[in-house]
C-alpha positions in Angstrom: 2.3 7.5 9.8 -1.0 5.6 10.2 -1.7 2.0 9.0 -3.9 2.0 6.0 -7.4 -0.1 6.0 -9.0 -1.8 3.1 -12.2 0.3 2.5 -15.4 -0.9 0.7 -17.0 2.5 -0.7 -20.9 2.7 -1.0 -20.6 2.4 -5.0 -18.4 -0.9 -4.3 -15.1 0.8 -5.2 -12.4 -0.7 -2.9 -10.0 1.8 -1.7 -7.2 1.9 1.0 -7.4 4.7 3.7 -5.4 5.8 6.5 -6.6 4.1 9.8 -6.4 7.5 11.6 -8.7 9.4 9.0 -11.1 6.7 9.3 -11.2 6.5 12.7 -10.9 10.2 13.6 -11.9 12.1 10.3 -10.1 14.5 7.8 -9.2 16.7 10.9 -6.8 14.2 12.4 -5.3 13.0 8.9 -5.6 15.9 6.5 -2.6 14.9 3.9 -3.2 11.0 3.7 -4.4 10.3 0.2 -6.8 7.4 -0.6 -5.8 4.9 -2.8 -7.8 3.0 -5.2 -7.0 -0.9 -4.7 -6.6 -1.4 -8.7 -3.9 1.5 -8.6 -2.2 -0.4 -5.6 -2.0 -3.8 -7.0 -0.6 -2.1 -10.4 2.1 -0.7 -8.3 2.7 -3.9 -6.7 3.0 -5.9 -10.1 5.5 -3.0 -11.2 7.5 -3.1 -8.0 7.9 -7.1 -8.0 7.8 -7.3 -11.5 4.6 -9.8 -11.8 2.1 -9.8 -14.4 -0.8 -10.5 -11.9 -0.8 -9.8 -8.0 0.5 -13.1 -6.3 -0.4 -12.4 -2.6 2.0 -15.3 -1.5 4.9 -13.3 -3.4 3.7 -10.1 -1.9 3.7 -11.6 1.5 7.1 -13.0 1.2 9.2 -9.8 -0.1 7.2 -7.0 1.4 7.5 -5.7 5.0 5.3 -2.5 4.3 4.8 0.2 1.8 4.9 3.8 2.8 2.3 6.1 1.4 3.6 9.7 0.9 1.1 12.8 1.0 1.2 13.0 -3.1 0.2 9.3 -3.0 3.4 8.1 -4.3 4.2 4.6 -2.8 7.7 3.4 -1.5 8.2 -0.6 -1.0 10.0 -1.6 2.4 11.5 -4.9 1.3 11.7 -7.7 4.1 15.6 -7.8 5.2 16.1 -11.2 3.2 15.2 -9.1 -0.1 17.9 -7.1 0.6 20.4 -9.7 1.2 19.4 -11.2 -1.9 19.6 -8.1 -4.1 23.1 -7.2 -2.7 24.7 -10.7 -4.0 
């Protein structure tokens, strides 16, 4: 249920990690996977039908992205997106 933070690892790789895991360690947040930013961007492109990540489009369309313990991503669209999809 925590918010994910963008973290740069010692080797330069960028990952997104649960903020509770970052602040309190694995004992508090055992089941939140780290997500490589490359994979997150690929998923965003697929979800939103983009060839490349357009940060403005992501901000306009997505409220949040839920992460399951298995690492799967579920987009939470902004309400106006639902209205447009329902038409």
